[in-house]
PAZAZA-703487 format. One record per residue (C-alpha): residue number from 1; residue in one letter; x, y, z. Coordinates in steps of 0.05 Angstrom, whole numbers, plus 5000, padded with zeros to 4 digits. Each point is the difference from the previous one (the first is absolute). Layout:
N
NODE	i	aa	east	north	up
NODE	NUM	A	X	Y	Z
...
This chain:
93
NODE	i	aa	east	north	up
NODE	1	X	8712	5637	6572
NODE	2	X	4962	5004	4937
NODE	3	X	5004	5050	4946
NODE	4	X	4920	5025	5021
NODE	5	X	5035	5024	5057
NODE	6	X	5055	5039	4980
NODE	7	X	4964	5058	5031
NODE	8	X	5005	4987	5068
NODE	9	X	5083	5000	4990
NODE	10	X	4985	5085	4995
NODE	11	X	4981	4983	5067
NODE	12	X	5048	5014	5068
NODE	13	X	4983	4970	5066
NODE	14	X	5028	5003	5057
NODE	15	X	4976	4988	5069
NODE	16	X	5027	5016	5069
NODE	17	X	4990	4957	5056
NODE	18	X	5026	4949	5052
NODE	19	X	4987	4937	5013
NODE	20	X	4952	4988	5062
NODE	21	X	4953	5066	4971
NODE	22	X	4931	4964	4985
NODE	23	X	4989	5054	4963
NODE	24	X	5053	4993	4960
NODE	25	X	4978	4922	4995
NODE	26	X	4945	5024	4959
NODE	27	X	5027	5056	4957
NODE	28	X	5040	4919	4981
NODE	29	X	4947	4965	4967
NODE	30	X	4955	5056	4974
NODE	31	X	5073	5012	4957
NODE	32	X	5006	4926	4971
NODE	33	X	4933	4987	4986
NODE	34	X	5004	5081	4962
NODE	35	X	5055	4951	4950
NODE	36	X	5043	5070	5008
NODE	37	X	5079	4985	5021
NODE	38	X	5025	5043	5069
NODE	39	X	5056	5016	5030
NODE	40	X	4990	4992	5082
NODE	41	X	5044	5046	5042
NODE	42	X	4992	4966	5075
NODE	43	X	5013	5072	5041
NODE	44	X	5028	4958	5053
NODE	45	X	5058	4960	4963
NODE	46	X	5026	5062	4941
NODE	47	X	5042	5040	5025
NODE	48	X	4962	5079	4990
NODE	49	X	4948	4958	4972
NODE	50	X	4968	5050	5050
NODE	51	X	5022	5050	4997
NODE	52	X	4995	4996	4928
NODE	53	X	4923	4986	5016
NODE	54	X	4986	5054	5032
NODE	55	X	5031	5049	4954
NODE	56	X	4956	4967	4950
NODE	57	X	4937	5009	5044
NODE	58	X	5007	5071	5015
NODE	59	X	5036	4983	5074
NODE	60	X	4936	4940	5014
NODE	61	X	5037	4930	5035
NODE	62	X	4935	4953	4985
NODE	63	X	5008	4928	4963
NODE	64	X	4983	4996	4941
NODE	65	X	5016	5048	4967
NODE	66	X	4989	4995	4932
NODE	67	X	5034	5029	4946
NODE	68	X	4963	4987	4929
NODE	69	X	5037	5026	4926
NODE	70	X	4953	5001	4940
NODE	71	X	4994	5039	4945
NODE	72	X	4944	5043	5035
NODE	73	X	5048	5021	5054
NODE	74	X	5025	4987	5075
NODE	75	X	4953	4971	5052
NODE	76	X	5023	5007	5060
NODE	77	X	4958	4949	5062
NODE	78	X	5004	5001	5071
NODE	79	X	4959	4934	5022
NODE	80	X	4956	4987	4955
NODE	81	X	4939	4949	5017
NODE	82	X	4998	4945	4947
NODE	83	X	4944	5015	4974
NODE	84	X	5040	5066	4969
NODE	85	X	5061	4971	4982
NODE	86	X	4956	4958	4958
NODE	87	X	4957	5038	4976
NODE	88	X	5060	5052	4976
NODE	89	X	5039	4945	4979
NODE	90	X	4936	4980	4940
NODE	91	X	5002	5069	4981
NODE	92	X	5079	4988	4989
NODE	93	X	4970	4958	4942
């Protein structure tokens, strides 16, 4: 990682998704282009991940659910469209 990108380490992104979800695929594309590191949790493969996602999202079970922890606080995105996700990630720069 470029030393000028040190601030990106302060941001933790977790994506709850499934392999068959087209919105999840779109979210992963946006995240990859953003340059941020992120963790993917497939709710169908990881035991307990579905319940964890629902708890974080206030009982809602929709994918993708994206949790972004940054110095500015926590944001929970439920089924964000690509443009909204892109704009949010840009605002974190």
